[in-house]
N, C-alpha and C positions, 0 to 999 in steps of 0.2 A: 504494500500500500504505499503511495506516494502521498506526501503531506505537505502543507505550507504552513508554517507556525506565525502567529501575530502576536506579539506580546511585548511588554516593556520593561517592568520592574522585575525585583527580585522573585516575587510570588511566580511570574511566568517563567522566569530562568529555570526554576526548580522543576517545572512542568517539561520546560524544552529539554533539558538535561535527561530526564526519565524517559522520554519518548526516544531520544538518541541512544541511550544506554540499550533501550529494549530492540534497537535495531530497525526503527522505521526510517524509510529513507525520506529524507529531508532536502529537496531540491530549492527551497525558499524561504527566507525569514523576513517576515515584516516587522518593523519596530519605529518607535519616535524618532524623529531627528533628535540628533546631539544637543544637550542642553549646558548652558554654563551652570556651573556649581562650584562651592567653596569658596573660600575667602578671595581668591584671584579672580573668580567667575570665568575660569577657562571653560570650553567646550568639554564635555563630558559625555562618553556614549551610555547608553542605556546598559543595565545588567544582563538584558538579552543579547545586545549587540555584541558586548564585549566578548561573551561567553562562545557566540556563534562564529565571530571573526577568528577567535583562537583555535577553532576547530575547522577553519576552512569554509563555513556553510555561507552561500550566498545572501547578502543582506540587502533589503531596500528600504528606504527611509523616506516616504512621502509626507509632506505637512497635512495632506489631506486626500481623500478618496473620491470624492464628487467629480462627476466630469464636466459638469456645469458650474463649478466653483472656482474661487479666486486660485486654487492649485490644480486647475483642470490638467495643465500638462505634466505634472507629477502624477496625479491619479492614472492618466492614460498609459504612462510609462510603467506604473504599478501593476496595470491591468495587464499590459503586453507581457511582462514577466511572470504572471501567475499563467497566463495562457500558455506561455513557452515551457513552464516547468511540468505541465501536464499531470496537475495533482488530481488526486481522488477527493480529498477532503482537506478542509482549513481547520486547524485548532486554534482558537483564541482564548487568550487568558490576560486580562488587565491590560489591553491594547492601548486604550486611550483615544481611538478614534472609531466612529460609529460607520460600521460596513454599510454602504449603500446597496440597493438591490442587485447591481450587477455582480459585487462581490458575494453576495449571498448565495445567488445562483449559478456560480461560475463553477464550482468543484461538482462532481456527478454525485457525489454523497453528501453535499451540503457542508455547513460549517459548525462544529460544535463548540460550545464555550464551557470554560472551567469556571463556575462561579462560587466565591466563598461565604455562601449562607445556604440556608435549607429554604428554597424558594417554594412559595412566593414572598416569604418574611426577607427583608432587606434586598431588594431590589436596588439596583444603582452603583454608585460609586465607591462607598466606604462601607461595605457590609461589616467588616470586622470591628471598626471602631465603633458603629452605632449598635452592634450586638452588646459589646461590654457596656457601652454608655447606658443602654437601657436594661441592663441588670438579665439579660438572658442568661438561662441555665444551660442551653445546649445551642450549639451552630453546627455547620458540617460543610461539605463541598456538594455542589449540584452540577452534574454535566447535563447540558441541555442543547436541543437542535435550536440554531439561531434563527429568528424571523426578524422583521423590522422592527417590532416593538422594543422596548427598553426592557431587557431580561425577563420577556414574556413567552418565550419558546417552551415547547412540550420537554418534559424532563426525561432524561434517558438513564441515569443512574444517581443515586445519593448515598452519602455516608454521613453518619452522625458524629459529632465530637462533643464532650462536655468542655463547658468553660468553666475553669479552676477559679476559686475565690479570689487568686492573686495573680490571676493571667493579666498580662498588659496586651495591647494591640500587637506590641513586637514579639512576644512569646507565643500568642496565639495563631499570628501569622505564619510564623516558622512551621508550627504543626500542620496547619490547613495548606499549607503550599506543598509539603510532602505528602499528605494526603491527596491532594489534586493531582499531583504527578502519577500516585498510584491509580487513582481512579480513571484518569483519561486513558492510561495504557490498556486498562481492562476494557474501557468503551470501546476502544478503537479495536481491539482484538474481537469483541463480539460484534462489532458492526460488520468485521469483514465476514463472518460466520452466519450473518443474517439472525443474531441472537439478542438484537436490542429492540426493546419495546417502548415508543413514545408514549408519555402519559401527559396529557394536558394540565398546567397547573391549576390549582383550586381557585375559583372566583374571590373565596373568603381568605384572609389573615395575610393579604398583600400590605407591606409597609416599605417604604423607600429609604434608603440609605444615602441622604444628600451627602455631597462632597463636601470634606472638612475646609473650614475656613479659619484662617488664623485669628479672625476676630472673635472666635469661639474660644481662644486659649485663656482668656483673663478669668479665674474663679470668682464666682458671685457667692460671697460666704453667707448670704441669706438663704441658701439653699439648704437642703437637709444634708446631714453628714454622709448618709449612704451615697446620694447622688453625686455629691462632691468626690468621695472617693472613687468612685465609678469612672468619673469623667477623667480623673487624674490618671488612671490606669488605662482609660480609653486613648488618651493623648500621650501616650508614652509608647514609641519615640518621638512622634510628630504629630502635632505641632509642638507639645510640650504644655503642660498647664502652667499658667505663671500669675504672680501675685507681686505686690509691693509690701516692701517691710523695711520700716526706717529709710524711707526715700529711694531703696535700691530695688531692682527687678529681681525675683527670685523665681527660678523654675521649679517646680514642685513635680516629682517623678513617682513617688510611691506614698499610699496613704492607707490607712485601715480606720473603719469607724470606730470611735472609741466609745466602748459600751459602758464606761463607769461614769461618763460625763453627766452632770446635772443639767437638765434642760433649763435654759434661761439664765444659768450661772454667769454668764459674763456676756458682754456685747460681742456681737458677730465679729469674727476675724481676730479677737483677742488671743492672745497666747496664754493659756492657763495652765502650761507645765512645759517644762522643757528638761529633757534627760537625755541618756545615750540610748533609750527605747523609744525616743521620738520626742516631737514637738506637738503638743496637744492645742488644737485652735477651734474656739467655740464656732458654731455654725447657727444658721437659722433654727435647727432643730438637731440637738445632739452635738457632737464634736468628732473632728478627725485627728488622728495620730500621724503625723507628717514622718516619713521614716527615711526619704531620701531626696535631697534639694541640690539646688546649684545656683550659686551667684553668678551674676552677668559676667562672663569673661572666665569664669572657674570651671573647675571639674565638678562632676557629680560626687556628693558627700553623703554618708550616712549621718543621721542626726548627730551622733557623737562629735564627727568631724566637723560639721558645720557649726556647732556650738563652741568650739575650742577658740580661746583667745578673745573672746567677746563678753560683755556685761550680760547678765541675766535677760532674756526675752519677755521673762513673765510680765505681763501686763502690756507690753508692747501691742500693736495691732495692725494686722495685714489690713491693706486697703478692702474695702468691701467689694469692689469689683474695678479692677484696671491693672494694665500691664506696666 
């Protein structure tokens, strides 16, 4: 079976590596154009491109795929490359570009998408972040047949995974990426044997995982402790939850609800206690214990390291909301 692969970040790279390791013929890889990154803002290839180039796989990087759009010339070149590749199927994982009708209909077996949720819950761009933020106990991987709608296609295979109480988007992402790689390999083998059944997504239970915006990063201490702790985990590693203390921006990387906090014992955002076990901060309801923090320009520190060399923070107040 000859396949094209379309994907961009690390989540997609893991799936591409699994397909390559299993021996699938991959005559073409599509990924997003190189983007500026780092302090020097130098152009950097995507995780998928870097991996593919290192193994000699052909890569194309159109800015768009619409034949009537502003990047029509690039789209036409991408289409020509796909036609020349004589693919049976296209596998898509976190590509970042919408596939137009011509791309969806080009492979004889269609396009299969690896999505990091149990559809129809968390369709959209940020399913891992939103599942943690919402307090979901489970998530998983869905392999679906793609159609024109946003993650609306019929489901082919699903696998469920528990979300641990201390999972961050980073830790959950890594487990889901491995699961996605395993599931797409199984899906393609079964597709080749005619052993895949497409199941329409239920009409009920649809939610949308909107893209993460940096404007969401500032912590609102008026929220309840559970919600704040979940958001801090959901925004780890990016964009990072943030607040201000003593006029300084501080990123908050890990936190747990503080079971012993007395409701209403201090104004929201006030540091109730600080020790090696964590910095306890009053919330709209309850309190959270911050266990990993980072000053602007500094390294991530555990609570004990963060407290070293400064006067007590007890009674100090994180700004109710602000970066």
